[in-house]
N, C-alpha and C positions, 0 to 999 in steps of 0.2 A: 504493499500499500504506500502512496506517495502523498505526503503533505507538503504544502509549499506556502510560503509567507513572503509577499511582495511589499516593497516600500521604496520611496524616492529618496535620493541623497543629492545634496547640492555639491558641486565640485568647487575646487579654489578658483577655477576660471570664471565661475558664475552659472556654468551650465547644470542641467539636472540629469541625473543617471538613474535609471530604473534597476533596482536590485531584487533578484528572487532568490530566496533561500529554500531549499529542498531538503526534506527529511524522508529518508526511504525506510518504512517501518516494516519489518519481517514478521511473518507468522510461522516460520520453520525453526525457530530457536527453541530448543529444548532447555528444560529446567536444569538438567545436568545430574540429576538423581538416578543413580543406576536401577533402582527398583520402580520407578515411575512408569506405569504402563500407559497413562495418558499421552505422554510425549511420544511414545513409540519411538520410530528411528529417526525423529526430528534432529537429534544431536549426533554428530560423527562419532563420539565416544563419550562416555561418562567423565566428567571432570571433577565430580564430588564423590567421597567415599560412600560405600554401600551402608556401612555401619560406622558412624563417626567415633573415634577413639574415645573411650571412657576417661574424661579428664577429672572425675570426681568433683564436679563443681558443686558447692553447697548451696548456691543459688538456683543452679538448673540441673537437678539430679536425673532428669530424662534426656534421651539422646536428642541432640541438637546440632544445626549448623549455624555458623556466625556469618552476620552481614555487617562489616565494619563500614562506617561512613568515610567520605573522601580524607577528612582530616585526620582520621585514626590511621588511615594508610599512610599518608603523607608523614605524620610525625612519628608514628611507631615503627613503621617498617623500614623507612628510608634512614632514620636515626640509627637503627640497628644494622645499617648496610653492610654487607660484604660483596665483592665481585660477584655479580651473577645473580644476586638475591632478587633485585627489582624485576629484572628480566623474567625470572622464575614465577614471581608473583603475579606480574601482569599477565603471563601466559595462561594463569589459571582463573582469571576474573572473568564473568559471564560478560559477552559482549553487549553493549547498548543497542537501542533500536528495536526492542521487542514491541510488537503491536499491543500486548497486555499491559505493558508498564510504562509506555511513553506518556508523558503529560506535557502541556503546554505552560509557558510561563503566564500566569495571571496579571491583570493590570494592578500596578502598584507593588507588585512582588519583585523582590531583588533576586539576583541570580542565585545567591547563597541559600535563600529561603526556598527558592524552586528545586535546587538540588536536594536539600533536606527532606522536601516534600515527596521527590521522586523516589528516594531511598526508603521512605516510609510506605510508598505505595507498592514498591518492589518486595519489601518484607512482608506486607499484608498479602499481596498476591502469592508469594511463596507459601505462607502458612495455609491459606485456602486450598492451593493447588496440591500441596503434599498431603492433604487429608484423603486424597483418592489413593494413596499407596496402601499395600497390604497392611494390616494391623501390626504384624511384627516388625514392619520396618518404618512405621510411622514415627515422624519427629517433628520439631519445630525449628522455626528459624528465629535467632535472637539478634536484635539490633545493637550494635556496639557504637556508642556515640559519646563523645566528650562535651557535646553541646547540650547545656541545660534545657533550652527550650524545645529543642528537637526531642530530647528524651521525654519531657513531660507531655508533649502531643503525642509521641508514640504510645505511651502508656495509656492516655486517654483513648485512643484509638484501638486499644486492645492488643498492642504490640508489645512482646516481651522485649525491654530495652535496659541495658545496663551501661555505665562507663566503663572504659578500659580498666580502670584501676579496680572498680568493683568486682569485675568479672575475673580478673587475674588474682585478685586476693581471695576469690571463692574456690580457686584450684587448691584445695589443702593438700593434695598429694605432691604439689610442685612449689613449695614456698619460695623458692630460689628465683622463680620467675619475676616476683614483685622487684628484684633489683634491676630487671632489664626494662622496666617501664620508663619510658621517656617522660622527662618533665614538660608540663603542658605549655608554660609561658614564663617569660621573666619575672612578671608580676606575681604570679601565684608561687613563686619559689623564692622569693625574697626572704633573707634571714630574718628571724622574728625580731632581733634586738638591733639590726643594723641601722646605722645612719647613712645618709647618702655619702657615697665616696666620689662617685663620677658624675659629670654633666650628662644631661639627656641627649640622645643621638637626634638629630635634626631628622624630620621625615624626608622621604625620597624626593617629594616634589621641591621642597626648599633646596635641598642639595642640588638638584638638577638646574633650578634656577640660578643658584650661586655660582655653579661651574659655568654656566652660560654667561653669566655677568663678569665672571673673573674674580668674584670674591672668594670662592674655593678652587682648589685644585683636586683632580682626581688621579689616583695612582694606587699601585700595589704595595701594601704594608709588609716590610721585611724586618722580622724581628731579629734581634742580635743573639748569637749563641753564647757570648761572652759577658754580656750585661743585660739582665732582664728589665732594666729601667730605660732601655735605649732601643730605638728602632729607625729605619729609614723608610721613606715612602717614595717609590720610583714612579715618576710621573709619566702619565700617558701621552701628554702633549708634546709639542715639538720645541719647548723652550730650550734652547741650547745651553743657557746660562743657569737654568734650574732643573737639572734633570733628576735631583733627588732632594727630598726634604729631610732634615733631621728632626727626630721626635725624642724628647727626653722627658722622663718623669711619669710616674704612675697615671696621674691625672691627665696628662696630655696624651698618653697612649690611649686612654678612654676605651678600654675593652676590645680593642682591634686585636685580631689574632694573625699570626703569619699566613700570608698569601691572601687576605681578604682585600677586597677593592674598596678603598675608603676615600672619603672627602677629607682634605686638610685645609685649615686656614692658616696662612702664613703670619707669623708673628712679626712685630715691629722689629727693625734691625737691631734696635737696643737690646732686644731679648734674644737675639741669636747667640748660640753656643757652639762650642768646638766638640767634635767626636771625643768620648772619653776613653781614657787608656787604662781605666779601672775594670778589672774583672770582678763581676758580681753575679752570683748565682743566688736564686730565690730559695732560702731555707726556712721559710715561715712555716708555721702549722695552723694559724688561725686568723681570724679578721682583725684581731688587734694588731697584727703586725704592720697595719698601714702606717702606724706611727714610726716604725723602725724604718719602713720604706722612705718616709719623708726624711729621716736622718740620714740614710743612705745616699738620698739624691743631693745633699750637700756635698758628698765626695766628688760628684760629677762636676761641679762648679768649680773649676781651677782656673787661675789668672792665665791667659794665653794671648798671643799676639793677635793683631786684628785679621792677619791673612789666615790664621786658622780657623776663623769663625765660618759657619756653614748656614745657609738658610735653614730656619728652624720653624716648626710649625706645631699644631695640636690637631688631633683628630675630631671632627665635628660630627661625623656620621658614617654608617656602614652602607655603602652602595650594594655590595654583594658579599654574602659570607662564603668563605671556601673551606668550610670545616670538612674533616673526614674522620674515619675511626682512627684513634691513636693508640699506639703500644706503649707499654710502660709498666709500672709498678705500683702497688697500693702502699702508701704512707699511712701505716694504721694509727688511729688516734690514741693519744695517752689516756683518754678517758675510758674507764672500764665499762663495758657493755654499750658503748656508743654504736650507732649505726652509721654515723656521719664520719666519713674519712676523706683524706686528701689522696688523689691519684697523680703520680709524677710521670709525666711523658718521657720516653726515651729522647726525643727530639728536644734538646735545651731552648728551642726557640718557641716552644708552646708552654703556656702557663699551667699551673697545677689546676686539676680540676675536682671539684667537690661532688662526691657521690654518696649515695645511701646504699649500704649492703648489710646483709645478716651474714656474709660469707668471708667476713675479713680474716679471721684465723685461717681459714682454709686457703685464701688467696695471698698470704704473706709468702714472699720469696719466690712468686710466680709471675711470669709475664702475662698481662692481661690486656684486653682491647676496651676502650672506653670511648662513648660518643659524647659530644658536647651538645646539650639541649638549649642552652641560654645563658646570658650573663646579666643578672640584675645590676641595678645602679647601685645598690647598697652592699653588694658582696665583692669581697676582695678577689674572689676566684669564679670562674664560670661553673655552672651547674651541669652535671652529666650523669650518665647512668652506665652500668657495668654491661658489657655485650659478650665477651668471650674470654675463656681461659686458655691461654696458648701452650703453657707448660712451665717446667722449672727453669729458672734463671741460670745461664751457663751451659745448658744443654744444647748440643749442636743443632738439633733439629729445631728446637725452639728459637734459638738465636737466628738461624737462617731464616725461618718464616718471619721473625721480627724485621730483619733487614730488608727483606722482600717487600713486606707491607709498608714500611716506612719509607721506601724509596719508589713506591707505586708501581712496582714490577708486576705486571700481570703473570700469574704463575698458575692458575688453575688448570686442571686437565682440560684438553680440548673437547668441546662439546660434541655431541653426536651430530648436530647440524653441520658442524665444521668437517668432522671426519667423513660425512657422507660424500663430500666432494674429492675424497681421495680415490686413486685409480684402484679397481679392483685387482686383486691378487690371484693367481700369478700374472705379473705384468710383462709385457714384451714389446718391442718396437714393431708398429705396423706399417703397412704401405702408406696409409694416411699420414703417419708421423714423418714419413721421408719426404713429402712434398715440401718444396721450398728449403731443402736441407742437403748438404754435401755430405757424402760418405768419406770420412777421414780416418777410418778404422785401421789402415795400412800404416799410418805414421807412428813413429816411434815416440809417442806421448808418455810423460811421467809426471807425477804429482810429488811435491817436497813440502812437508808440514811438520808440526811438532809431534812428538811422540804420543801416540793414543788418540791422534785425530781421528774422528769417525765422520764429521761433516766437512767433506773435502770439495771445496768451492771450485778450486783451479787446477789445471795441469799445463805443461809446457811442452814445446818441441822445438828443435833446431836442427836443420839439415842443409846440406850444401846442394845448390841448384846447378843444373847443367851449365848455366852462363857464367858460374863461378861466385855468384851472390849467395847469400844465405837466406833461407826461409825460416822466420820465427812465428810461432804461433802460441797465443795465449787462449786456453780453452776454458770457458766458464760454465758451470752447471746451468742448464736451461730450465731454471725453476719457474719462469713465467709460462712455460708449455703446461705445466701442471696446476699453476693457479691463476685462474681466469678471472677477469676484472668483475667486480661487483658481487661475486658469490660469498657464502659465509666464510669459506676458507680465506678468500682475499681480504675480507673485512677484519677477520681476527688477525692475520698477519700484518696488516696496516695498523691496527690498534697496538699490537705489541711493538712493532718497529724494528726491534732488534733481538738478537740472541744475547743473553747475559750469562757471562762465564764467571761463576764462583769458584772458589778453591776445590770443591769437591762436588760440584753440582753445575749442571748446564740447564738454562731455562730456555728451551727452543723457541724460536719465532714461528716455525712450522712444524706440523707433526713428524714424529721420528720416522715414519715411513719414507718421507721425503728427504728430511735432514741428514739420516744415517744410512739411506738405502737408495732409493730411486734417483735422487738428485746427486748424491755423493759420487764423486768421480773416482771410485774404487779401481783397483787394478784388475785386469782380465775379465771385465764385464763391459758389455755395450751400454753407452750412456749417452743421452742428449745433451748437446752443449751448444753454446754460443761462442764463436771464435773470431778472434781478432787476429788476422795474419798479416805480417810485414814481409816485404823484400828488402834486405838490407845488404850494403856492402860490409867488407870486414872492418871498416871504421865506424861501425854501428849507425851509420847514415841511412835514413829511411828513404827508399826509392818508390815503394808502393804499398798502400795500406788497403786492406778490403776486409769486411765482415760478412760472416755467413752463419746461418744456423747449421749445425752439423751433428754426426754421430761419430763419437770416438771410442776407442778401446784402451785404456791406459795400460802400458806395459809393466808399470811399477809404482807402487806407493811408498815412497821413501820419507824417512825422517831427514831433518837438516845434517844430522851427524853421518847418517848412511850416505847422503849425497856428498858431503864433503869428503868423506872416505875413498868414494868412487874417484872423485875428481884428483885427489893427492896420489892415488895408487897407481905406480907405473906398471904394475901388472895387469891392470883392467883396461880393456880397449873395445868393449862390446858397444853396441849401437846406443845404448842408454847412457853410458859413460861418456861416449863421444858427444852426445846431444848436450849433455850437462857441462862438458868443457867449453864447448861452443857458447852456450848460454852465459856461463860464468866470464868467459873473456868479454863477450859484449856487453855484460852488465857493468863490469868495471869501467868500460869506456863511456857508458851512458851516466854512470854516476859522476864520473870526472867532469863531464860535460855540464850536468845539473849544477854541480858545486861552483864550476866556473861562472855560471848565470847567476849564481848568488843563492841557491837553495842552502838551507841550514842543515847542518849536522848537529843535532841536539842530544842530550843524553838524559834518561830518567831511570834511575835503578829499579829493576823489577824483581820481585822476589819469587822463588821457587820452593814449594814445600816438598820434602819427601815424607811420605805418609807410612806409618806402621801398616803391615799388610792385614793384620787382625783387627786391630782397635780403629784404624783410619785416624789416628791422632798424629799430628806433625812431630816427627823425630829428628828432622833436620831441616835446616833453612839456609838458603843460598841465594845469591843473586845469579840471574839467568845468564848463561853464556851465549854470546852472539858470535856466529860463524860467517864465512864468506858467503855460504849459501843462503843465509837469511837475507842478506844484501841483495844477492842474485835474483831471489823471488821477487822482493819488494821492487827492484828497478823495473822488472816487466809488468808488475801489477800497476805501477805508477804510469808507465808508458801507455798501457792500455786504456787506462781511466783518462789520460789526457787525450788520447786519440779519439775515444768515444765521445768525449766532451764536445770535441770540435765538429764531430759528425752531427750530433743530435741539435747542437746549436745552429748549424747550417741549415738544417731541415725545419727546425721549430724554434725560430728566433725568439718567440714570446713564451714558450712553453717547455723550454728544457729544464730538467731539475739538475742543478749544478751545485758545487760545493765551494765555499770560499773561505779563506783565512784572512781577516782583517789585520792590517799592520798595527802593532801596538803603540799607544800614545807615548810620547818621549819620556813621560814620568814614570812609565812601567820599568825603564831601564835604570833608573837611579841607584837601586840596590846592587845591580851587576857592575855598573861603572865605578862605583865606590869601591866595591869589593876588589876589582881588578887594580884599582889606584893604590890600594893599601899594600899590593905586591909589586909596585912600580910598573904595572902593565896598563896600556891603554886600549879600550874597548870603544870602537866607533859605532854608532847606531842609526846614522842618518839614513842608510838603506840596508836592505837585507844583505846585499852583497858585501858592503863594508863591515857589517857585523860578523858574516861568516868568515871573511878575510882576517879580521883582528882577532876572531877566536882561534883561527888556525895558527897565528903568530904567538898566541899566549902560551908560550911553553917556558918551563923552568927545568933545567938539567937535574937540580938537586930535588925536585918535587914533581915527578911524574904525574901524580893523580891530580895536580893543580888544574889541567886543562880539562879534566872530566868534571870537576867541581864547578868551573866556570861555565860548562855547557848545561850542567844541572840547573844552575841559577838562571841561565838565559831561557830555559824552558819555563821557568816560573814567570818569566816576563811576557809570555806569549798571550794572545787572545784565544778564545775558543773558535775552532772551524765550525761552520754552520752550512745547512742546506738552504737553498733558495731557489725561487723560480726566476728564470731569466727575464721574463717580462715584468717582474716586479722590482727590478734592482739594476743599477748601472755599473756597480763595481764587482767585477768577476775575479779579480786577482787572488791567487793563493800565495800569501806572503812566504810561508815557511818552505815551499816548493819551488818558490820563483817561477810559477806558472802563470800565464795570463788566462787560462782557463782550466777547470778541473771538475771531475764528477766521480761518483762511486759506481762501477760496474762489475767489479771482480769477486763480490761475496754475496750473491742473491739469497744463499741459504740462511745467511745470518743477518742481512740488512734489507729491509723492506725498499730502501731508496733505490738499491740496485735493480730490484724487480721492476720499478716504474722506468728506470733507464733502459732495461732490456726491452721494455714494451715500446718506447720511443725509438730505439734502434731498429727493432723489427719492423716498425711502420716505415721507418726512414729507408731500409733496404727492400722494402716490398715483401718481407716475410710473414707479416701479420696485418690485421687490420686495426684500425683505431677504433676508439669509443669516445663519447662526448667529454667525460671527466678528464681524459688524457689531454685535451687541448682546451681546458678551463684553467686560466692561470690563477684565478681566485681560489678554486678548490685545490689546485697543486701547491698554493702558498699555504693552505691550511694543513695539507699533509706534511709540508715541510716543518710547520712549528710543531706538530706532533712529534715528528722523528727527531728533531733537535732536543725536545724535552725527554724523549725516551732515551736518547743516547747519553745525555747528561746524568739522567738517573741511573743508567746501567754502569756508568763510570764510578759513580758514588756507591752504588751497591757492591761492585767489585772491590773498591777500596775498603769498604766496611768489613767484607767478607776476609781480605787479606789481614786487616787489623784484628779481627776476631781469632784467625788462626795463629796469628803471631802471639796473641795473648796465651792461647793454649799451649803453644810451644814453650814460651818462657814459664808458665806455670809448672810444667812437668820438669823443667831444667833447673828451677831455683834461681840462685844468684849467679850472675855471668858477668865478667869483666873484659872489656874490649877497647880496641883503639878507635877513635872517632875524629871527624875534622868538623870545625865549626862553619856552619852554612851561614847563620845570622846571629847578631848580637842584639839582645833587647836591653831594655832599661833595668830589668832585674833578673835576666836570664840569658841562656846562649842556646841555640837550636844546633843540633848537632847530627851528623850523618855517620853511620857506621858501615863502611864498605863491604865488610864480610857479610852483612845480611841485608844490605840496601834498605837499613832502617833509619828512620828519622825520629828524633825525640827532643825534649826540651830539659835542660838542667837549670832548675830554679835556685836562686841563692837567698831568696827570702821565704822563710817558713813560719807557719803559726807557732805561737809559743816559744819561739827561739830568738836570741837576740839578733837584731838587724845588723848586717856588715856594712861598712862603708862602700857605697857604690857610686863611681862616676861614669855616666854614659856620654860618649862622644858621637853624635849623629853623622859627622862629616867624615870621619876617618874610614868606618865605624869602628868604635871599640868600647869595651867595658872594663874599668878599672875596679878591682875587688882587693881591698886590704893591701894595695901595693903591687898586685899582679895584674898585668894588662892582657886582655883577650881580644885578638883581631880575627876577623873573618879568615877561614882556611887554616888557622892555628890547629895543630895537632893535639889532642887530649885523651885521656884514658877515662872511661866512665863505667859505672856499675849499672846493670840492667836488672830490674825486678819487676815483678807484677804487683801492682797496687789493687788490692781487692777490698779495700775499705768501703768503697761504695759499690755495692753489688750491681746497681744499674749501669754504672759508667766505670767499670773496670778499666785500667790503663796501665800502659808501660811507663814505669817510672825510671828516670836516670839520675845518677848522682856523680859528682866529680871524684875521681880517684887521684888522677895526676893532672896538672902540676900540683903540688902541695901547697894549700892555703890554710893556715891555722884557723880552726873553728868552722871551716868550711867543708873540707874533704871527709869522706867516710874512710874508716881505716883500710889501709892498702893490704889486707890480708885475705882477699878474695880470691880463690883459686880459679883457673879457667875451667869452663864446663866441660864435662865429658859428654861428647856428641855421640858416643857409641851406645848410649842407653843402657838398661839394667844388665849387669853381668859382662858388659864391655861387647856384647855381640851387635855388630851394625847390622840393622834391618832397613832397607830402604825400597820403598815403592814410588817411583816418580809419577807425579799427577800432572 
């Protein structure tokens, strides 16, 4: 049945437009109850249980279904969100538009009242309809609403109705469910005795007017990890001189939470302040700590020069909350039998959250998830509720789950909808697959990867042509053949964005059937590939470039060490080895050419753990060794990416997905320039070429590790590389590679960007057809934003995993003493690097409850004088390494000075070197 409503609307230009709204009302939607004979086959399949589970409700002892109103769904289910929950719930809701339950909005009735009436009509219809069921299956429908008027009207109409809290409290067999109730509103949860702490947030309409007039500024609120009374707001506008606003003080922060979109009012210049160098962590336990906060705020106000002052403001309203479920630990109240406790998030940028729970004793020492419900004006902390118990603190599985959740890494198993788009097994290459594809199975192709690699993206070949030139091929897994645009598999891959590699776990971007089997270029099996093939002379000059979809059969899957051994062995001269030697020779020429153009060779210590084969705990820790073969593979991947970037930009000047690396601002280099100057070395930073050349010249015969330290510092000066759409940007340059254009083509198994690039390239060479989203630069730009976020979060998650496994290693090793080099000097500390482990840490010289030493800091040299001993950047020291477990939530590696000797500062130099061989002196290693 069709219902329509017609009305006239006046346009801005003064014309009149006739608008018709149509409602299609269906009479074939079943009630969803399996035992209902009246509906017959009207519904494709039952969505309600035949016999609802007995929840032992004291209010409703009879069998029943629940019909929650919209607000209960929004506030209760979404507040207890975990990935996939909302989609799961939405899929089970009965569809609207049923002929029996549709109602028109009455004159004078607002939309909310109409919705409430519609839900009551639906509840009444269900209760009448279900009376037709057999006696043994008869049940009632109960309306769950937190709206007082809606509940009263429902009861008047004879509909059983309860609030969410009333119903949950009636479930006597499950008292713990009360903890999971979301707070209804800020006003209803204001603490009884609380005085007003914060100013009222302005309504959205006033904020929008203020932003439009310039009275207020809009931006993203970024809380500080080091100081809970300080934050910055990154502005969304284009004001070059005011890209960020500093916020200091509890009242000026005004209940904003990290990543919220806020409106700020800029304070008069006379009230501007400088960023604080004080480290302050919130250690309060109750509302009275506001006075302590005000005392602590005085510590932030130190005398500084005019040039140190920053634009400063205060938060006047929240435009959009960006809350998520938070992982952390319960800080149990000191008050016996108290149900009200504070939750301390793992992320130091998130304030503590006040929750009520009856399970405090059971939740102590465990990682839990809590959701925020609101933040009243008279509460020092936001209100929230308990969502989930993750497990014991320190357990590997628990901590891995925490770091994945905290870094928003999608890690749930792939859904059936996603898996349904995988090829059916057994799979083989068909005639259809061979269309627009070259057969390259005769070529001597091989792959070179880290040990244990199962997701092999790339393979290489090199052979001499009859004309004396060389043919070099980079063959990349043809993932886009299996992942077609727009389907559930494609959408999930796009959402994940990247594979995340943790120390003992890999979170795949695509299902394992593709990542480790059908797309992986394993040896001695036929695989679909996308090939970039060059004809080169022996000076590595490119004469011709072509791209083709292909079929290959890799002749060997080698590790970097195995490939290096073949290249170095005079006894080996087979086709694979000959191909590798040709590739290695060309790679050296290519690298030399890149460096001459100004490409940077930087350094970043990477850690490799050796795991116990039984417990999987780390038993050894080393920096990764890099061989010529690492560089060989890297050179050809870079060359393929540059070649593909040029091709897709030629064909799609407005729609190419590219990757750029912005040049750092000169201020970024200050620490590097000063550090080099302290060793009488000059580092020039006006261009990438001058930086690369001066790094090459920065050598010291007496200090061979100095150059590595300088390159590590140079890496810290760099900007983040990002994906972008060519039609939305003018600057394509990749600073680090000294390349005018660049993209990612070579890792489609683990990067979604590469899948998009494969699709663009396939269309460019006529091997595949296009689709609308591929040439929509705005949609492509949105994809790039997600990819940049996912890549950044993956990096943070990987670092967190390394940090956790480093803690496990030193926990089992006890006290360790090692040589280190100073990377940075601070006002009260030195930051050191331990080359043996690639480990970085801070040695503090001011400790609680200990006499403060005389410290003199010189920012220009830079140096730190402690009781007569002067420390410069790159000085060699000896440190003691221990695991500090005093704070269960934030365990950390602690370093203390052993040498040089400073009275009252050093720990006793009686620490023996650790035994890396483990218990009984037996060395057990499993490389991961």
